[in-house]
DRENVO-366706 format. One record per residue: residue number from 0; residue in three letters; chain; x, y, z of N, C-alpha, C, O in turn. Coordinates in steps of 0.2 Angstrom, whole numbers, always signed. Each point is the difference from the previous one (the first is absolute). Example, Ala and Ser with C-alpha at 12.3 -4.5 7.8 and 13.67 -1.06 7.14 Angstrom:
DRENVO-366706
num,residuo,cadena,nu,nv,nw,cau,cav,caw,cu,cv,cw,ou,ov,ow
0,ALA,A,+66,-28,+39,-4,+6,+0,+4,+6,+0,+5,-1,+3 .
1,SER,A,-7,+6,-7,+4,+6,+1,-4,+5,+3,+3,+6,+1 .
This chain:
DRENVO-366706
num,residuo,cadena,nu,nv,nw,cau,cav,caw,cu,cv,cw,ou,ov,ow
0,MET,A,+405,-236,+60,-2,+7,+1,-7,+0,+4,-4,-4,-3 .
1,VAL,A,+4,+8,+8,-7,+1,+3,-3,+5,-3,+2,+6,-1 .
2,PRO,A,-9,-7,-2,-3,+5,-3,-2,+6,+4,-1,-1,+6 .
3,THR,A,+2,+7,-9,-1,+6,+4,-6,+4,-3,+0,+0,-7 .
4,ALA,A,-3,+4,+10,-5,+4,-2,+3,+7,-3,+4,+2,+3 .
5,ALA,A,-7,+1,-8,+2,+6,-3,-6,+4,-1,-5,-2,-3 .
6,GLY,A,+6,+9,+3,-5,+4,-2,-4,+4,+6,-4,+4,-1 .
7,GLY,A,+6,-6,+7,-3,+4,+6,-7,-2,+1,-2,-6,-1 .
8,GLU,A,-2,+11,+4,-7,-1,+1,-4,-3,-5,+1,+3,-6 .
9,GLY,A,-5,-8,+7,-4,-3,-5,+4,-4,-6,-2,+0,-5 .
10,CYS,A,+8,-2,+8,+4,-4,-5,-3,-5,-4,-4,-4,+3 .
11,ARG,A,+5,+3,-9,-2,-6,-4,+5,-3,-3,-1,-4,-5 .
12,VAL,A,+7,+5,+6,+6,-3,-3,+5,-3,+5,+1,+2,+6 .
13,LEU,A,+1,-8,-7,+4,-4,+4,+7,-1,-4,-1,-2,-6 .
14,VAL,A,+6,+3,+8,+7,-1,-3,+2,-7,+2,+1,-1,+5 .
15,VAL,A,+0,-3,-10,+2,-7,+1,+7,-1,-4,+2,+4,-4 .
16,ASP,A,+0,-10,+5,+6,-3,-4,-1,+0,-8,-6,+0,-2 .
17,GLU,A,+11,+1,-1,+0,+1,-8,-2,-7,-3,-2,+0,-6 .
18,ASP,A,+3,-6,+10,-1,-6,-3,-7,-2,+0,-3,-1,+6 .
19,PRO,A,-1,+0,-11,-7,-1,+0,-1,-7,+3,-6,-1,+3 .
20,VAL,A,+10,-4,-4,-1,-7,+2,+0,+1,+8,-4,-4,+3 .
21,GLN,A,+9,+7,+0,+0,+1,+7,-6,+4,+3,-3,-2,+5 .
22,VAL,A,+0,+7,-9,-6,+3,+2,-6,-4,+0,-4,+0,+5 .
23,GLU,A,+4,-4,-10,-6,-5,+0,+1,-5,+5,-5,-3,+3 .
24,ARG,A,+11,+1,-1,+1,-5,+5,-3,+3,+7,-3,-4,+4 .
25,LEU,A,+5,+10,-3,-2,+3,+6,-8,+1,+1,-3,-1,+5 .
26,LEU,A,+0,+2,-11,-7,+1,+0,-3,-7,+1,-5,+0,+4 .
27,ARG,A,+7,-5,-7,-3,-7,+1,+1,-2,+8,-4,-3,+2 .
28,ARG,A,+10,+5,+1,+1,-2,+7,-4,+5,+5,+0,-1,+6 .
29,GLY,A,-3,+6,-9,-4,+5,+5,+5,+4,+3,-2,+3,+6 .
30,GLN,A,+8,-1,-8,+5,+4,+3,+0,+7,-2,+4,+4,+3 .
31,LEU,A,-9,-2,-7,+0,+7,-2,-6,+3,+4,-6,-3,+1 .
32,THR,A,+7,+9,+3,-6,+2,+4,-2,+7,-2,+4,+4,-4 .
33,CYS,A,-10,-2,+5,-3,+6,-1,+3,+6,+4,+1,-1,+6 .
34,PRO,A,+2,+6,-9,+3,+5,+4,-5,+4,+4,+1,+4,+5 .
35,GLY,A,-8,-5,-6,-5,+4,+4,-2,-4,+6,-1,+3,+5 .
36,CYS,A,+0,-9,-5,-3,-4,+5,+5,-6,+2,-2,-3,+5 .
37,SER,A,+7,+2,-8,+5,-6,+1,-3,-7,-1,+4,-4,+3 .
38,ASP,A,-10,+4,-6,-2,-7,-1,+3,-3,-7,+4,+4,-3 .
39,ARG,A,-5,-10,+1,+3,-3,-5,-3,+3,-7,-6,+2,+0 .
40,ALA,A,+10,-1,-5,-1,+3,-6,+0,-6,-5,+5,-4,+0 .
41,ALA,A,-10,+3,-4,+0,-5,-5,+0,+3,-7,-2,+5,-1 .
42,GLY,A,+4,-9,-4,+1,+2,-7,-7,+2,-3,-5,-3,+2 .
43,TRP,A,+5,+8,-6,-6,+3,-2,+1,+3,-7,-2,+6,-1 .
44,GLY,A,+5,-10,-4,+1,+2,-7,+6,+5,+0,+5,-1,+4 .
45,HIS,A,-5,+5,-9,+5,+5,-1,-2,+7,-1,-6,+1,-1 .
46,ALA,A,+11,+3,+2,-2,+7,-1,+1,+2,-7,+2,-4,-4 .
47,ARG,A,-3,+10,+2,+1,+2,-7,+7,+0,-2,+5,+0,+4 .
48,PRO,A,-3,-2,-11,+7,+0,-2,+3,+7,+1,-3,+5,-1 .
49,ARG,A,+10,-6,+2,+4,+6,+1,+6,+0,-5,+2,-5,-1 .
50,ARG,A,+0,+11,-1,+6,+0,-3,+5,+5,+4,-2,+5,+2 .
51,VAL,A,+8,-8,+0,+4,+3,+4,+7,+1,-4,+3,-4,-2 .
52,ARG,A,+0,+11,+2,+6,+1,-3,+6,-2,+5,+0,+1,+6 .
53,ASP,A,+4,-5,-9,+6,-3,+4,+6,+4,-3,+0,+4,-4 .
54,CYS,A,+6,-6,+6,+6,+3,-2,+1,-1,-7,-2,-5,-3 .
55,PHE,A,+6,+10,+0,+2,+0,-7,-6,+0,-5,+0,-3,-6 .
56,GLY,A,-6,+5,+8,-6,+1,-4,-4,-6,-1,-5,+0,-4 .
57,ALA,A,+7,-6,+7,-4,-6,+0,-7,+1,+3,-1,+4,+5 .
58,VAL,A,-4,-7,-8,-7,+1,+3,-2,-7,+2,+0,-5,-3 .
59,LEU,A,-2,+5,+10,-2,-7,+3,-8,+0,+0,-3,+5,+1 .
60,ARG,A,+1,-10,-3,-8,-1,+0,-1,-5,+6,+2,-6,+0 .
61,LEU,A,-7,+8,+4,-2,-4,+5,-7,+0,+2,-3,+5,-1 .
62,ARG,A,+0,-10,+3,-7,+0,+2,+0,-3,+8,+0,-6,+1 .
63,PRO,A,+0,+11,+3,+1,-2,+7,-6,-4,+3,-6,+0,-2 .
64,ARG,A,+7,-4,+7,-5,-5,+3,-4,+5,+4,+3,+4,+3 .
65,ARG,A,-9,-6,-2,-5,+3,+5,-2,-5,+5,-1,-6,-1 .
66,VAL,A,+1,+9,+7,-3,-5,+6,-6,+4,+3,-1,+6,-1 .
67,ARG,A,-3,-11,+5,-5,+3,+3,+0,-3,+7,+1,-6,+1 .
68,CYS,A,-2,+10,+4,+0,-2,+7,-6,-4,+2,-6,+1,-2 .
69,VAL,A,+7,-7,+5,-6,-5,+1,-4,+3,+6,-6,-2,+1 .
70,ASP,A,+8,+7,+3,-4,+3,+5,-4,+6,-2,-6,+0,+0 .
71,CYS,A,+10,+5,-2,-3,+7,-1,-1,+1,-7,-3,+5,-2 .
72,SER,A,+5,-10,-3,-2,+0,-7,+4,+6,-4,-2,+1,-5 .
73,ALA,A,+6,+2,+9,+4,+6,-4,+5,-4,-5,+2,-5,+1 .
74,THR,A,-1,+9,-7,+4,-3,-5,+7,+4,+0,+0,+6,+1 .
75,HIS,A,+5,-10,-3,+7,+3,+0,+3,-2,-6,-1,-6,-2 .
76,VAL,A,+5,+10,-1,+5,-2,-6,+7,-2,+3,+2,+3,+4 .
77,LEU,A,+0,-8,-7,+7,-3,+2,+5,+3,-5,+0,-3,-5 .
78,LEU,A,+4,+8,+7,+5,+3,-4,+7,-3,+1,+2,-1,+6 .
79,PRO,A,+2,-2,-11,+6,-2,+1,+5,+6,+3,-1,+6,-2 .
80,GLU,A,+6,-8,+6,+4,+5,+4,+3,+5,-5,+3,+5,+2 .
81,MET,A,-2,-7,-9,+4,+4,-4,-5,+6,-3,+3,+4,-4 .
82,VAL,A,-9,-4,+6,-5,+5,-3,-2,+4,+6,-2,-3,+5 .
83,LEU,A,+1,+9,-6,-2,+5,+5,-8,+1,-2,-2,+1,-5 .
84,PRO,A,-2,+0,+11,-7,+1,-1,-1,+7,-4,+3,+5,+2 .
85,ARG,A,-7,-5,-7,-2,+6,-3,+6,+4,-4,+0,+6,-1 .
86,ARG,A,+4,-10,-1,+6,+2,-4,+1,-4,-6,-1,-6,+0 .
87,ALA,A,+3,+10,-6,+1,-4,-6,+7,-2,-1,+2,-3,-5 .
88,ASP,A,+2,+5,+10,+7,-2,-1,+2,-6,+6,-3,+1,+5 .
89,ALA,A,+7,-5,-7,+2,-5,+5,+4,+3,+6,+3,+5,-1 .
90,SER,A,-3,-8,+7,+3,+3,+5,+8,+1,-1,+2,+5,+3 .
91,ARG,A,+1,-9,-6,+7,+2,-2,+1,+6,-4,+5,+3,+1 .
92,VAL,A,-9,-2,-6,+0,+6,-4,-1,+7,+5,+4,+4,-1 .
93,VAL,A,-9,-5,+5,-1,+6,+5,+6,+1,+4,+2,+6,+1 .
94,GLY,A,+0,-12,+2,+6,+1,+4,+6,+3,-3,+4,+4,+3 .
95,ALA,A,-3,-6,-9,+6,+3,-4,-1,+7,-1,+5,+4,+0 .
96,GLY,A,-11,-2,-2,-2,+7,-1,+2,+4,+7,+2,+6,-1 .
97,LEU,A,-4,-8,+6,+1,+3,+7,+7,+1,+1,+3,+5,+2 .
98,VAL,A,+1,-11,-3,+7,+1,+1,+4,+5,-5,+4,+4,+3 .
99,ASP,A,-6,-4,-9,+2,+4,-5,-1,+8,+2,+4,+4,+0 .
100,ASP,A,-10,-3,+2,-2,+7,+3,+4,+2,+6,+2,+6,+0 .
101,THR,A,-1,-11,+4,+4,+2,+6,+7,+2,-1,+3,+4,+3 .
102,ARG,A,+0,-8,-8,+7,+1,-2,+0,+7,-3,+5,+4,+1 .
103,ARG,A,-10,-2,-5,+0,+6,-4,+0,+6,+5,+3,+6,-1 .
104,ARG,A,-7,-7,+7,-1,+6,+4,+6,+1,+5,+1,+5,+3 .
105,LYS,A,+4,-10,-3,+6,+0,+5,+5,+4,-4,+4,-4,-3 .
106,VAL,A,-4,+10,+2,+5,+4,-4,+5,+3,+5,+5,+3,-2 .
């Protein structure tokens, strides 16, 4: 998966693959880039721990990786694609809710 920026202007989140081993491999190879200046992003610790609600009430605990641009020094959080920025629910939970809402409105 090619990492994509999320969050619009002043973005500080990159959506990446769910596999942390693959993400670390991309970091080591210098294949993750800053969404602001397109230069290489390097590992820079971790973001704060998060709890994300998944299907059937399961709670996922994750501590996303943080990167820093080697050129502009901006920092970005790497969120796995199953998590939406600034949401406490996993993307599949939000998607299921939208589908359910759409079905109810089609009367």
